[in-house]
N, C-alpha and C positions, 0 to 999 in steps of 0.2 A: 779647132785644129791648130790653134796658135801654139807653137812650140810644145807639141805633145810630149816630146821626149823629156823635157824638163820636169813635167808633171809626174813622170814615172819614177823619179828619184826615190820616193818613199817606198815604192814597191821593191826597189833594188837593194835597200839597206841591208836586209838579212844576208845578202849574197856577198857583200863587199869584204867582210873579214876572211871568207874562205878563198878569195881571189880566183873564183871560177870565172871562166870567160864564156860569155853568151854570144855566139857568132851572129852578127847582124851586118847586113851589107848596105853601106851608104855609097851609092855609085860604085866605083871600082875599089874603094878603100874599105877593106873588111876589118871592122873593129867591134868590140863588145860594148854593150851599154855601160858596163862597169868601167871599162877603159875610158869611155867617152866622158862620163861624169867625173871620174877621178882626175882626168886631165883638165877638165874645166875648173874644178875646185882648187887644184894645186898650181895652176899656171902662174897666178900672181905671186905665190910663195917662191917659186923657183926662177923668177925673173922672166917668165914667158911674155908673149906679146899681149897687147891690150885686148880685153874682151868686151869692149863697150857695146858692140852690136848685140852680143849675147845678152848682156845685162838689160839692154833696151827691150829685147823680146820678152824677157822675164817680167819686166815692168808692165809691158803691154798685156801679157797674160794675166797678171794680177789685177790690172785695171778692168779688163774685160770680165773676169770672174766676179769682180765687185759689182759691175753693171748687171750681170745676170742675177745676182742675189737681190739687189735693190729693185730690179724690175720684175721679180718673180716669174721669169720667163719660162721656167720649167714646171710651174704649177699647172696641173691639168684638171679641169672640172667639166662635167657633162653640160651639154648645151640644152636649150629649151626644146629644140627639135631633134629628132633622131638623125644621126649622120647618114649621108649617102655614101655609096662605095668610094673609097679613097679619101674620105674626109676624116678618118680616124686611124690611129696606129697605136697598138698596145704591145709593148715588148717587155719580156721579163728575162732575168738572168737567174740561173739556179742558185738558191740561197747558199752562200759559203758557210762552212762550219767555223765556229768561233773557237777552235782549239789552236789558233795561231793567227798571225797577222796576214793580211792579203799580200800576194806576191806577184811577180811578173806574169805568171801563168794566168792569174785572174785578169790582169790588165790586158793581156793579149786577146783573150776570149771576149772580154767586155768591150773592147774597141770595136768589134764587129756590130754589136747591138747599138753602141753609141753612134756609130757612123750611120746605121739604118735610121735610127730615131732622128738624128740631125737632118738627114735627107728628107724625111717625110715632113718634118717641121718646116723646112724651107719650101716644101711644096704646098704648104698651107694647111696641112692636116692637124687635127687636135691630137697631140702626142702624149701618151702616158708611159713614162719609164720609171717604175718604182724599184726599190731595192730593200731586201730584208736579210736577216741573219739567223742561221740555223744553230740552235743550242741543244737540240734533242739527242737523246741516246747516249752512247758510250764515249765519243771522242774527247769531250771535256773531262768527264769523270775519270777516264783512263789516264789522261795526262796529269790530272791533279793527284790521283793516287800514286802514279809513278814518281812524281816530285816529292810527295810526302814520304814515300818509302826511301828515296835517296837521302833525304834530310835525316830521317831516323837512323839510317844505317851508316852514313858517312859524315854526319854533322852539318852544321849551318854556319858559314858556307861549307859545302861538302868537300872532303879531300878524297878524290877518287883514286883507286889503285891504277898504276900505269900498266897498260896492256901492250905487249910487243906486237908489232904489225903482223909478224908471221904466225901469231897465235889466233888471229882472226880468220876464220874459214867461212866461205859462203855456204848458206843453207841449200841443201839439195831439194829440188821440187819436182819429183818424178810424177808424171801423169799416169804411169802404168801402161797397161796394154789395151785399155779400152778404146774403142773407136769413137771418134767425135763426128757427128753427122754434119755439122756446119759450124764454123767459128770464124771470127775475125783473124786476120793475119798481121795486124799492126804490131810493130816492134816495141812501142811504148805502152805503158799501162798506168792506171791510177794507182795500182798496188805499188809500182816502183816509185811513183811520186810521193806516196804516203810514207814509204819506208825511210827511216832515218838511220838505218844500219844499227850500230850499237851505241849511238850517241846518247848521252845522259840528258834528261829533260832540263836539268839546271843549265847545262852547256848550251842547249838549244835556245833557252830563254835569254841567256847572256848575248847570244848572237842577235837577238831582237833588239838589244840595247837596254834591257831591263837591268836595274841596279841590284846589288846584293841585298839591299834593304827591301826592295819591292818584291823580288822573286818569291820569298816565303809566303806571301799573301795568296799566291796561286795554289796553295795546297787545298783551298776551299773552292769548289766549282763555281759558287756564286760570284767570286771575284773575277773569274774569266768573263762572265756575262756582263759584269759592271765595267770592265776595263776595255775589252777588245772591240765590241760593237761600236762604241763612240770613237775609238781610235780608227776603226775602218772607215767610218763616215768622214773623218778628217782627211784620210788618204784619198778617198774617192772624190771629195770636193777639190783637193789639190790636183787630182787627175783631170778634173774638168768634166765630170760626169753630169749630163743633163738630166738630173733625177728630181722627181717630186718628193722631197724629203719629208713632207708631212705624212707620207704613207708608210714610212719605214717601221719595222717592228722586229722583235725577237720572238722565237717560239718558246715552248714549255709553259708551265703554270705560273712562271714569273710574269707573264702577260695575260691577265685575266680575260681579256676580250678574245684573243686568239685561242686561249684555252677553252672558252665557251664554244667557239666556232668548231674546234676539233671534236669536242664531246658531242655536239649536235650531229656532226658528220658520222660519228660512230653509231649513235642511236639510230640514225637514218638507215645505215647499212643493216643493222640488226633488225629493224622494223620490216625491211624488205626481204629478209631471209638470206641476205648475202654475207652474214657474219655469224659463225657458230663456234661453240667450244667443243673440241674433239681431240682425240689422240692423233697426232701427226708426226711424221718423221721430219726433223729439221736440223740444220747445222746448229751446233750447240757448244758453248764455251764452258767446260767443267769448272774453270777458275771463277768465272763470273756467275755461274749457276743459272744461266738463262740462254735462250736462243741468240745466235750471233748473225744478224743480218748484214747485208753488204756494207752499210755505213759503219758497222761496228768492227770491221775487219782491217787488220794491217796488211794482209795479203789474202788472195783467194776470192776477190770480188767476182760475183757471177757464178761461183761454184754452188752446185745444188747436190742433194743426196742422190746417189745412184742405188737402185734396188737390185739385190741378188736373191736367189734362192739358195739356202744352205741345204745341200743334199746330205742326209745322215747316212754315211757309209759305216756300218757297224763293224767293229773289230771282232773277229771270230776267235773265241778261246781255243786253246790255252794261250794266255797272254805271255809275252816275253818278260824277262826279269824286270826291266824298267817299269813295266805297267802292272806287275804282279799285285801291287797293293790296291789296284782298282778292280780286281776280279769280281767283287760283289756289285759293281756298277755296270751299266750299259755304256760302253765307250764308243764314240763315233769320231771318225775323221769328218769334219764339217767342210765340204767342198762348195765353194761359191761359184754359181753359174747364172748366166742370163738366158740360157737355152735349155730349159727343163725338158723340152720335147725330144732332145737328142739322147736322153739318158738310157734309151733302149740299147744303144750301141756301145755302152761302156766296156772297155777292155782292161782298164787298170785305173789307178789314181797316180798323180804326180806330186812330188815334193821337191824342195830345194835341199840338196844333201847337207849343205853347210848352214841352212837356215835355222833360226831359233824358234822353237815352238813350245807349247805348254798344254797340259791336260787341265782344262778349266771346268770347275763345278758349275753346272747349269741349274740343277735342282737336286733333290735327295737321291734320285736314281740315275741321272744322265750326266755324262762328262763329254765335252767336246774338245778335240785336239785342233788348235788353231794357233796363229801368232798372237803375241801379247797385244799388238795394236788392234787386231780384230776383236780380241776379247774385251778390250776397253770400250769399243763401240757397242758390242753386244750387251755389256753391263748397263748401258744407258737405254737399252731397248727391251728390257725385261728378260734378257737371256743370261741371267747370272743369279746364283744363290743369294748373293748380297747385292741389292740394287746399287748401281753406280760404282761398284768396286769388284773387279774380277778376282776370283779366288783360284789361284794356280795350285793344283795338287801335286803335279810332277813337272819338272822342267825337262824339256826334250830338245833334241836336234833332229834335222831331217834324216840323218844317218840312222837314228834310233827307230825311225818309222819304216825304213825300207824292208820289204818282205812281209809286212803285216797282211794277213788274209782278211778280206773284207766282203761283207754281204751288202750290196748296194741296191737301192730302190730301182725298179724297172729293168735292171740289167738282165739280159738274157743269159749271161754267164752266172752260174750260181755263186761262185767264188772268184774274186779278182784280187790282185795284189798291188801294194803300194811300191812305186818305182821312182828312181831319181830322174830329174829332168833339169837341164842346164838353165833354161830360160824362165823357170817359175819365179815370180816376183813375190817377195814377202811384205812389200809395202802396198799391195793391192789385193783386195779380196781377203781370204783367210790364209793364203800361202799353201792351201790344199786345192788341187785342181783335178777334175774328172777328165778322163781320157776317152775321146770318141774318134778314133783314127779314120773312120769312114768319111767323116765330114770336117775334120780339123787337120789342115796341112801340118801344123806344129806337132800334133799328137802322132800323126802318121809317120813323120820323119824321125821323131824321137824313138818311137817303137821300132821302126825299121833299123835304126842304128843299133839298138840293143839286140835285136834278133840276128842281125848280120855280122856283128862284131863280138866274137867270144872274149877278146881282150878287154873290151869296154865293160862287158858283164862282170868279168873277173875283177876289174879295177874298182867297181862299185859294190862288189859282193852280191850281185844279182844271180840267183840260181836259175838254171835253164827252165825248170818247171813253172817259174813265175812268168815266163815270156813265151817260150817256143810253142806250147800247145794252143795258143790263142790265135784265132783267125778273125780277120775283119768282118764285122756284121753290117751289111748295108741296111740303112734305116730310112733314107730320104732319096727320092729320085730328083736329081737336079736337071733342069731343062737343057743345060749345056754340057754337063760332065757326067751324066748318068747316075748309077746307083752308088758308085765309089768315087765321089767327087774329089776327095782329098788326094787319093792315089793318082787319079787321072790328071789333075792340074800339076802335081809335083813332077810327073813324067813329062807333061807338055812343056813345063818351064825348066826342065833339066835340073831340078833341085836334088843335090846329092847328099846333103847333110843337114842336121838340125841347127847348124851354126850359120847357115845362109839366111840371116835375119831379114835383109831387105826383100829378098825373093819371097820368103815365107809370109811376111806381112802383106805383100801385094796379093799373094795367093789366098790368104785368109779373107781379105776384104772381098775378093772376087767370088769366092765360094759362099761366104755367109750371105752376101747381098742377094745372089740369085736363089740360093737355097731357101732363105727365109721368105722372100716375097713371091717366088714362083714355084718353089719345091712342093713335092707331095709325099706324105708319109706312106711308107710301104711295110711297116711292122706295127704290132700292137693293136689295141682296140680302136685306134683312130686311123688305121690304114685306109688310104684313098682320100683322106682329107688334106686340104691345103695346110702347109706348115704353120702359117701365121694364124690360122683358125684353131689348129690343134694345140698351140702353145698355151693358151689360157686354160684349156680344158685339162691338159696334163698338170699344169700348175695347181689348179683347184683340187685335182685328185690327190696329188702328193701332200698338200696341206691338210686335206680332210683325213687322210690315213696317218697323219703324224710322221710322215717319212721325210719331211722337209719343213723349214721355217723361213720366214722372211727376214732378211738382214740388209741393212743399209749402211753406207759410209760416204764421206765426201768424195766427189769424183776426182779431186786432187787436194793437196794440202791447203788448209785454211788456218791462218793465224789470227787470233783476236787482237784487238788493240791493247789488251791487258798482257799480251805476250805469251799465251799458251796455245797449243795446237787444239783445234776443235774436233769434235766427233759428231756423229749423227745420233740424236736422242729421239725417243718416242715420248713426246710430251703432251700433257693435257693442257691445251692453250686455246686462246681465241684465234680464229683464222678468218680471213676474208676469202670468199669462194670465187676467185677470179676464173675458175675453170667452168663455171656454169655456162652451158651452151648458148643460152639466149644473150648472156652478157658478152661472151666472146664474139658472137655474131654482130652485135652492135659495135664492138670495138673494131672489128675487121671492116665493117662498112664505113666507119669513121676514117680508118686508115686509107681506104680507097679514095676518099674525097680529099685527103690532105695533099697539099702542094709541096712535094719534097724535091730536093735538087740532086738526089742521087738514088739510083736503083739499089745500091748497096744498103743505104739507110732504110729504105722500104722493106728490103729483105730481112734486115736485122730486126726491125720492129715486128714483122710478121713472125719471125722465128721465136722472138721473146713471147709473143702472145700465145703461140702454140704450146710453149713450155709452161705457161702459167697455170697453176691449179689452185691449191689452197695455200694462202700466204699467211705464215705465222705472224700475227700483228701485235702480240702482247709481250711485254718485258717486265721483269721484276727489279731491274737494277739500272741506274742511270738517271737522267733528267728527262722530263717530258710532261705529258698530259695523262692523268689517270683515266682508265676506262670507267665511265660513269657508274655502271651497274656492278663493277667488280674492281674496287679500288686497290686491291692487292697488286694489280697489274698496271703498267704504263703502256700507252700507244707507242709502237716502234717508230723509228726515225724516218722510215719511208712512208708509212701510212698516215702520218700527221702532215705530210708535205705533198700530197697529191692534188689538193684543191686550194693551196695557199694563194695561187694567182687570183682566184676569185675574191679572196679576203682583201687584196689591194684596193678593190673598187670602193670599199667602205671604211677602210682602216683609218683614214684621215678624219672621218666624221666621228668615229668612236674614240680614238686615242688623242685627237687634237695635237698631233705632231710629236707625242711623247712615245718613244719606241718601246717602252716597257708597259704601256697601257695604264689604265687606272689613275690618270692624273686628277688632282683635286679640282681642276678647272673644267673637266670634261662635262659635256651636257648630258651624257648617258652613263649610267652605272653598269658594270658588268652583269649584275644580277637581273637587270632589266632585259637582257638578251636571252629570252626564252626560245624554246623550239618553235613556237608559233611565229615569233618575230623572224627567226632565220628562215623558216619556210616561206614567209611572205616575201622576204628579200631575194631569195635565190631559187625557190621552187614554184613560184607563181601561186603560193598559198593564199588563203583568205586573209583579209585585213584583220590583224590581231586586236580585236576590240578590247580585250582585257589588258593590253599593254599600256603602261603608264609613261609611254614615250610620246612627246608631242607629234601630232599627225604630220606637221610640216617637215619634221626631221625624217620620219618614216618614208614619206613620199619622195623626199630628196634622195 
């Protein structure tokens, strides 16, 4: 703990040029670390007072760290006898990505682990605190590619165009109208921390202190791995981290021992039936041409695909002039819904009058009218004549669609019409919405406005026959609001217009919650059945009859580190089946036994476990470990780092303190680490008689 703040100077270096202030409270004097260190370093130059005591502390710190190194006080080895409770402590820190230098955020979080380790060491425990560096996936590759592009486009050193401040506009990130069952309410996020705004990679590296001669070398990903991990070790040593540095390593196939460990892990999962190749919906980067997992994202961490059904609402001929060229095709408004069981009560469809739509070719006979954003997602899910490229036959606006007669699956009305709605979102779903006013407060109030206000109908060109003859069709009995739940709750809450958004959002949540979990169907072949039971049956029926298709999209915007917006793709890839019931059961049992210091943490982990199903673990772009039986693919950056903590226990014996593995002085060669050896070390397997590794080393 000697003069901890002085050891943080290297972590603060990237922040000094920007002159940002980091509030820290020293007694009653509120000063930033940057202010503190700048003041210490400049005092002598400006004739300030003598800092002899500070310099003495720095000298003590340096001497103590030298004693630590000479005495190997942080090296931890197993004892001859198994430790009793309290006699050992093993603490790990999440491997930082090596697409940049370590910073104050790392120092702050690491200080908690360092303090705990030091405490247990003082209590006499055998303490192991190792540290490693993550180089897998897209972070390094994306940064190297960005730098390469800047040099090719703007020269070396690059001369970037000057952008006026008023031209920089923040990106909108709308979550749409979907309900979120449970989420954190924290104001900060990793996405915000990852974002560098519109800064150039060259400028970022200059802030690190890299020279103009050195920066071009970072166009090659391997240079990042050669340069940044050793630099991070120096920073951590200056920080005073009590680490056993013999055990440090980097990931990817640059380290043949860790590479072997990950490949054994993958083979083990496949052998146990927990890893299969299948078509799966996953967040996907069109620019990178591969799935985009959390660690590959600049924003949208934690976002998953959300599944809709596209209800095929067929446009009834004769077609209007704008669609006349499509009369030989079957043209559908493709409405996205998560409630297929409510389709019996359809009264109309909704569009945003000023929204931009298109008629997109799905196959030789079918055309779907949706937004361009939805069409792009569909093209990556097999719903396009040309894979991964939507084909727009006619550009349309919402105004062009108003009044279209439609024949919709399950609707008790033979013909319904397309009408305008003010709150339809074109950045969520397909921009086409089905209307079920018996159970949707939004639909009820929008239809009520059109019915009761002739001036509103005239304003939007809505004919009386498209609205006035239609009466609400009860489809679900709600335990609290009866058969017409939307009308009842709107009356109870005194909602007067479709513009009362706050009230309508509250009403929608109340009606949908009770209706889905406790409601009973009162129409159709599933009348008398609970709604949540009928939903899957209706879904299956619509799919079998070809009246609907599955469609997925990200639940909100996701940006890859390469700088493009992600879609959801249906990809043939290797997946880890985290959703297997017996596996989830074991995970939940483990969670119950864990000693956590916050109920919120336990709830968050439980929620994450519930949402886990098939995890896409294969990638075709970036750095990492090849899937051993399918070397066209790499193991993704999360799947190669689930068991790395176990690797710490033997890494020093394999790598002999060389973080890249494969040292000429190592006692063991990477090819000697067969599956039988790994099984013996970590799974209680039989002694590997065929192994040509000395038995004393294996037993150690």
